[in-house]
Each structure stands twice: as C-alpha cells, then as structure tokens.
N, C-alpha and C positions, 0 to 999 in steps of 0.2 A: 660081794665082789662087783666092781663096776666093769661092765663089758661095753666096748665101743662098737657102735653100729653106724651105718651110713645110708643115706638116700639122697636123691636129687632135691626133693621137696618134702618137708615135714609140715603136717597140718594139725593144728591143735583145736579139737572140738569136732564131734561127729553129729552135729545138728544138720539140718537140710543144706546149709551153705557149705559146711565143711565136706559133707559127703558129695555134693555136686561138684565142688572144686576138684576133689580127687578123681571123680569120674571123668571130668573134662581133661585133666592132665594125663591120666592113664590112657585115654583114647588118643591123646596127642603124642604118646610114646615117652612120657616122662614118669620115671619111678617115683612113687610117693607113699608115705605112711601117715595114717591118721591116728592120733592119740586121743582117747576119750576116757575121762575119769570115771564115768558111770559104767555099769555092767552091760548095758545094751542101749538100744535106741529109745526114744521117748515113748511113753505110754499115755501121754497127756495131749489132747488135741488143741494145742495152744494157737497155732496158725492154720488157717483153712482155705482162704481164698487165693486162687491162682489166676493171675491176670493173663490177658492174651499174650503179652510179650514174654512172660515166663513160660507160658504154654508153648510158644515157639521154640524156646531153648530146650524144653523137654522133648519136643518133636525132633529137634536136631540130634539129641542124644539117643533117639530111638526108644524112648520110654513113655511117650505121650499117651498111648492107649492104656498102658498099665496104670498110669497116674489117674486116668479118668474112671477107673473101676469103682472108686468110692464116691463118685459124683452123683448126687440126687437132684441137683438144681435144674430148674427149667426156666423158661422166660417168665413163667407165672410166679416163680419164687424169688425173682430178682428185685426184691424190694425190702425196705426197712419199715417196720410197723411200730407205732407208738400206741400203747394201750394201758389201761389200768390193771389188766392181768392178761394172761395168754388168751383166755376165752371171754374177757370182760370188755367193757366199753372201749372202742377205738378212738384215739385222739388224733390220728393222722397217719399218713404213709408217704413214702418217697421212693423213687426208683434207685436201684443200684446200677452200676455200669452195665450196659447191654452186653450180653454174652458174645455176640458176634459182630463183626465189622468187615466191610469190604477192604479195609486196610490190612487185614491179617488172614492167613490161611487157618488160623486157630481160633477157637472160642475160649472164653474164660471158663473156669470150672471150680468145683468144690472138692478139696482133698484134705482131710484132717491130717495133722502133722505126723502121727504115727504111721499112717499109710504112705505119706510122701517119703518119709525116711526109710520105710521098709522097701519101697520100690527102688530107691537109690542104692540101698545096701545090697539088694539082690543083684543089681547091675554091677556093682563094684566087685562082688564075689566072683564074677566071671572074668575080671580083668587081672591078668597075671602081674601087671606092674603096680597094682594098688594093694595095700594092706590096711585093714582096720583093726586097731589094737584097743580093745575095751579094757577097762580097769587099769589104765595107764595114766598116771597123774604127772603132769609136767611141773617141775620145780624151777630151778634157776635157768636163765638164758644168758648166753655170752656171745656177743657178736665179734667177729674178726674180719679182716680185710677180704677174705675169700670164702668164708663159711660162717655158719652159726652152730653153736653147741647147745644142746638141751639136756638137762638132768631129768631123768624120768624114773618115777617109782612104778615098778611093774609088780604083778602078783608074785614074781619070783625074786624080787629085790630090786635095788637101784641099778640103773643102766645109764650110759651116756650115749647120746645120738648126735651125729654131725650131718649137716645138710648145706647145700648151696643157698637155699631159700626156705623161709618159713611163712606159712599163712596162719595168722592168729584168728581163728573163728571160734574163740573161747567165750563167747557170750557178752552180755551187757557189762558185767563187772570186769571182764577181760584182765585176768592177772598178768598176762604178758604185756598188755598196753600199760598197766600200772608200773610194772618192773622197768619198762623202757621210758617211763615218765612222759608219756604222750597224753596230754589232757584231752577232755571232751567238753564240748560247749553246747549249752542248751538252756531252756527256761527253768530247769530245776525240778524239784519234786512236785508233781501235780496230783498225787494221790496214791494210796496203798490199796491193794485189792487181794482178795482170794479168788482164784480161778477154781470153781467147783464143778467137777466133771461128774455127771450123774445119769442114772438110768431111770426113766419114768415114761410111761406110755399114756399120754393124755387122751387117746382115742381121737375120733373125728373132731376137727376144729370147726369153728363157724365158717360158713361159706366165704371163700376168698381170703381166709386168714393164714394160709400156708405161706411161710416166708423163711428166709435164712436168719434174719435178725429181728429181735423184739426188744424195744426199750419199754420196760414196765415202770410206770411213773404214777405214784400216789402220794398223798400227804404222809403216809406212814411207811412207804416202801419205795426204794429206787433200786432196781435190778436190771441187768442187761443179759438177755438170753440169746444164745446162738445154737441153732440146730446143728447137730453133728452128722446125723444120718437121715434126717427128714422124718424120723419116726419116734424113737424112744431113747436116743442118746443126746445129751445136752451139755452145754457149757454155760455156767452162770458167772458173770463178772460181778463179784460182791464187793462194793465199796466199803472200806473200813473208816470208821470215825476216828478222830484224833485220840490217841491213847490206846487204840486197839491194835496198833501195828505189830506188836510183839506177841500177840495171842496166837495160840495154836488150838483152835476149837476141834472138838470131836466131830466126826463125820455126821453123826445123827443130830447135831445141833443145827444143821442146815435144812433138815427135812421140813420143819414148819415154814421156814422162809420160802423154800421152793414151792410148797403147796400154795402159799399165799400168792406168790408171783404168778403161778399158773391159774389161780382162781379155782382150784380143785381141792377142797379140804380133805377128801378121803383118798387122794392119789397115793399109790404105792411108789415110794422113792427109795432108790439105793444109791448112795453117794459112793462113787468109785475112786475118787482121788481129789485132793485139794493141793493147789500150788499157790504160793505167795508171789506177788510181783509188785513192782513199783512203777508207776507211770512217770518216768523221768526222761523225756526225750533229750538225746544228746548225740552230737556228731563229733567224731575224733578230729582234732586240729590238723592231723596229717594221716593219710591212709598208708603211707610208707615211712618206715624208720630203718634206714640202712637196708638190710637183707630181710626185713620182716614186713609183711603186708597185713593190714587189718581188714577183716571182712565180716559180713553179717552184723549182729548186734555189737560186736567189738568195734566196728567202724561207725555204725549208725543205729542207734536205738530209737525207734519211732513209737509214737502213740499208736495203739491198735486201730484207732478210728480210720477206716478206709482200707485196712488190710494191706498196707504197703511195705511192712517190714521184711518179711520173708522174700517178697518179690524183688525189692530193692537189693537185698543181699545176693540172691541168685544172679541177678543181672550184673551186679558188680563183679562177681568172680568169673562170669562169662567174658567180661571185658579183660580181666587179668589173665585168665588161663592161657589164651593163645599167645599173649606177649611173653609170659613166663616160659612157655614151651619153645618159642622162637629163640629166646636167650639161652636156655639150657642146651638146645641143639646147635648153638653157634651161628644161627641165622640172623641174629639181631644184636645190636649193642645193648648193654645194660641200661643205658639212658632211656631206652624205650619204656622201661618200667616206671619212669617218672610220670608218664601220661596216665597211669591208673589213678593217681591222686587228682590230676587236673580234670579228668573226664568224669570221675565218679563222685568225688566229694561234692561238687556243685549240685549234681543231681540229687544226692542224698540230703543235702541241706534243703533243697526245694521240696523234697518229699516230707521232711520233718515239718516244715512250715505248713504244708498242706494238711498233714495229719493233725497238727496242733489246732488249725482252724476248725477241723471237723470235731475234735474232742471238745474244744471250747464251746461250740454250739450245743453239744449234748449236755455239758455241765450246766449251761444256762437253763436248759429245759428241766434238768433235775432240780435246780434251785427253785424254779417256778412251781414244780410239783410239790415240793416240801412246804411251800407256803400256800398251797391249794389254788394256785392261779392256772387253771387248766386252759383258759382261753388264751393265755400267753403262750402255752405250749402249742395249741392249735395254730396260732398265728405264726409262731416260729417255724413250724413244719411247713406251713403254706408258703413261707418266704425263704425256705432253706435253699442254699445253693444247689442242692441235689435236684430240686424241682426244675430249675432253669437250665442247668447244664450237668447232667448226671455223671459226676466223677470223671470229667473229661481229662483230668490230669493223667497223661499217659506216660508213665515212667519208662524210659529206655528208648523212645523214638528219636531223641536228640541228645547228644552230649555237647552242650555249648554250640559250637559251629559244626559239629560232626553229626551227620544225618544218616539214619538207617536207610538202606536201600528200600524203595517201595516194593510192596508185595505185588506180584503179578504172576499169572499162570503161564506156563510154557511147556514145551515138549522137549524131553531129552531121552534119546534112545527109545522113543515110542511111549515113554511114561509122562503123565501129566504131573508136573511138580510146580512148586512155588520158587520164585527167585531166591527166597530164603533157604531153600533146600540146596542151593548151589554152593553155599558157604559152610563153614564149620571148621575145616582143616586147611583151607587154602585161600589164597587171594584169587579173585575172579575178575575178568575183564568183560564188560558189556559194551558193545560198540554199535554205531550206526551202520547201515547196510553198505555204505560207500567208504567206510573208514579203511585206510591202508594199514592194516595191522596183520601180523602173522601170529601163529600159535593158536591156542585154544581161546576162542572168542565167541560170545553169544551175541547174536544179531537179531534185529526186529522180526525177521521171518520165523524165529523160534517162539515168538510170543503170541498168545491169543489176543492180547490187547494191542492194537496198532498204535495207540497213544502212549504206550509205556515209555519210549525214549523221551518224549516231551515231559512226562511226569518225573522221569529220573534226571532230567536236565542235560540231555545231549541230543545233537542233531544227526543228520545223515552221515557226516564225516567225523563226528565226535565220539567220545568214549568216557566211561567211568571205571575206576579201579575200586573194588570192594574188598574190605578186610575180612579175615576169617570170622569175625563176630557179626558180619552183616552190615557194617557201617562203611560209608563211602570215604575212601582215603584220598581220592583224587577225582576231579571232574574236569573234563576238557570238552566244552560245548561243540567245538568244531576243530577240524584239522588235527586229529589225534595221530601220533606216530609211535612206533615201537620204542624209539628213544625216550619219548615222553612217558610212556608206561613204565619203562625200566627206571627212569629217574624217580618217578613217583613211588615205585616199589622200594627203592633204596631209601628214600626219605621216610617212608612209613615204618621202616625197621630201625630207624635211628632214635 
C-alpha cells in the first residue's frame, strides 16, 4: 500500500554532504527527511582531510570539537612522501597545506569519513525537525509546479513522499540526476581503483617518516597509502590494470601487495574492506533543475588528489541551506535559489581542474617509476607546485565576485569570538564608528584589530552587510545609511 507523507525538504543520500545539509536546515527551522539506501553510515574511510573553511562550518554548527576527536595530524605530519616502500628509500617529500592561518579561526584536521558521518548523525538525532531514514531507496521522481514527489521503497513497502524541495546528494552516479537528464562534464575515465582498508602495525617508522600520505613507487609496484589513525589503520588506493576493472578479489589477495608496499615481508595484515571506485572527474552542467538541487558528488565528482571533494560539497550546501530556509520561511523569493548554481558551480569547476592537475602530476610520477626512472620522480617532486605554493587553492573564500568576510577577533558580551561566529542564521551589519546606522551594528571598537575595517573594505562612515553564510552581500565604503542597508538586504533575498 502506498502511503503519502510530506516534508519541506527531502534529501537523498546520507553521506557527509546529505547529513550536513539536513543539520543546517533543521537548525534553520526547516523540516527535512534524509533517505539512505544503505542500512547505516559509511564504515569505509574514503574522505579524510578537512580544510580550514570546512572546519569553520563545523565550528558554526557547534560540532568542531567532536570532529577533531579523530585527528592525529600535527605540523610534522603535514606532508606527502614519495618512497620505494613505507620504510624504504625516500624519493622526495612535499608539504601539504599548513594547518593554521591568520585568515581563519580554525585549523585544518584529519577526520576519517565514518567519524565525520557519526558526528553529523549524532547531531541530527538531537534535532526534532530532521529525520534520517536508512534502508529507504528512492525510485521515481516527479516534479510539479509547487512540489516534488518521490517514490520510496522502505523496509515496510512502497511509500510516496511529497516536498517543496529536494536535495540530491546521492553520489557520483546520482540516479536522480540521470532521471532528470542533467549531464555532467569532465575529462572522462582516468582510472579504476580498489580502496583497500586494512589493519597493520608497522611499528616505529624511520626518523622523520611519519606522514599522512605516501606514494609508493617502484618498477614493480605503484601504490598510494593514506594513514587513517596514525598507527595501524590504513587506506591503500590500488590502481587496476586494463581488464581488471570487473574483478572482485578476495581480501587476502591484497596481503602480499600491502607487505610489499610497506617493505615489511612479515607484517601482520588484516584487510577490513574493499571498495571499488572510478576516477572520473565530472561537474554537473547545472546545480539546479526545477525544485531539485544537486550536491556533493552528484554535483561535482573530483579526483581525490588534494582532498577537495568532501570539502567542496560541504561548502556548497552551506551556500544553499540558508537560501532554502529563507525561501521556505517566506523571507526570500524563489529566484534567490538560482544563485546556488552561479556561485557554486564555478567554484566546483575550479576545484575539479585543480585536483586534475594534482592527479596528473602523480600519474606522471607513477609512469616514471614503472620504467625505472627514479631521477625523473625526484626532479618532479623538487619542481612540484606543492613546493612553491603548498595547496594555496582555498575553496570557499570567494564565489566569483562574492567575498567571505575577513576573520578578525572581537568581543561580544564579554566573549572573544571571530567575525565568522556572528553569522550562521542571520544577516549582520559591520560599520565604521561614525556611520549613522540604527539597530544591531558591530563597530571597530568591538574589534581587537584596529585595521579590520580597512581589511573589510569600509571606512569610518561606511558599512558592510554580511550574509548568513559569511559572505559579503553589500559593501558601502563611506556614507552608509539605514535605507542603503535595507535596500541591500532586500536585494540579497531576491
């Protein structure tokens, strides 16, 4: 029997992006339901690196400290190492992005995907407006003028759900995107991999060898190792040769490869899981189709080189959630939602090209290893873009002409907070000390940094209006007025 149900927003996919979007919406007072076809959250540590910008979003959601509980990284481990084995001859090293920056109140950190999802799910379980429905598989979708209908197969049988809006966070293959005939664009299939999750304790490593990432390169072996917990849990990206794409090897078939990659022939290895994936970077041709929005890998599937995928997805739904909440609450026109595509698709394309450049560099090094040209690898590492400018590509600081408010420390009710802590659920006005503005306004006397107004782009009589996602909606260098602020606010909600 088909039973009809309703919610303001339906979300398909309970990965990090789907869970985060539900948490943001619920905190903004929007009822939402997530459908996830699997029985629970991920047990495979596919994505692990959390950038400073994403850390800022987790801080805003009040879950930053919980997210960091799985972090083992330090400034000493913020590097990538090229070697002939985990304990063998080193071929080179390059820095990863610095953990901290004066531009942010947050540092980057390491959080395996199962931990990230567990923290998000725990936060959602405390939200009365959010529901996570596991073992719910979405079938057909039908769009109408004022709603969307989804056919859902539940453990109790088929059901029909209706919502004002749908967020498709249903993965790289995105059945919803395919049903709606929205294509994705990219360079095509760059390789097939097994992600091998395993337990192995190599013991003390050679001095200075502790790292997050290891590229193991030899004539007979090319493997990419990622430390999951800094001790005995690892992820190996195992590249498949042409013709091997359809194989499903037994777990114990990887043991010899892992021992060889680590350079420890007697190492005790326990393979915990194997997941297949295709490196096929693609960005959807549109991030909105009627009342459906694409997010996460459904919107932008990126090469893992650089760890930009999860971060780009979280930052995208942070852009979308406040707009969707404003529309649901009748505070903004539906046309505001068109800006999600304008502001996030361009950023996602830039992220894809950046990640493609990173992976292309690694593939060239792998080819050099297979032909035994280790001097070419050393030269490549010495000349890597990482050496000159360590991953300076900062996703989320700018959407085209839209700029994030600069981080600065200030006092509010006796507490030391960041400018980024002022936003989240509201628009905020920051103004010069002589600006003739009424209402709640933050002025230079609130800030520890006397140069903050100049950094933010306004003078003694000027002001800026900041959106709930921390991006500047309006900037008036001088002579700001209440009328100007109100006009800017209305324009920002159209």
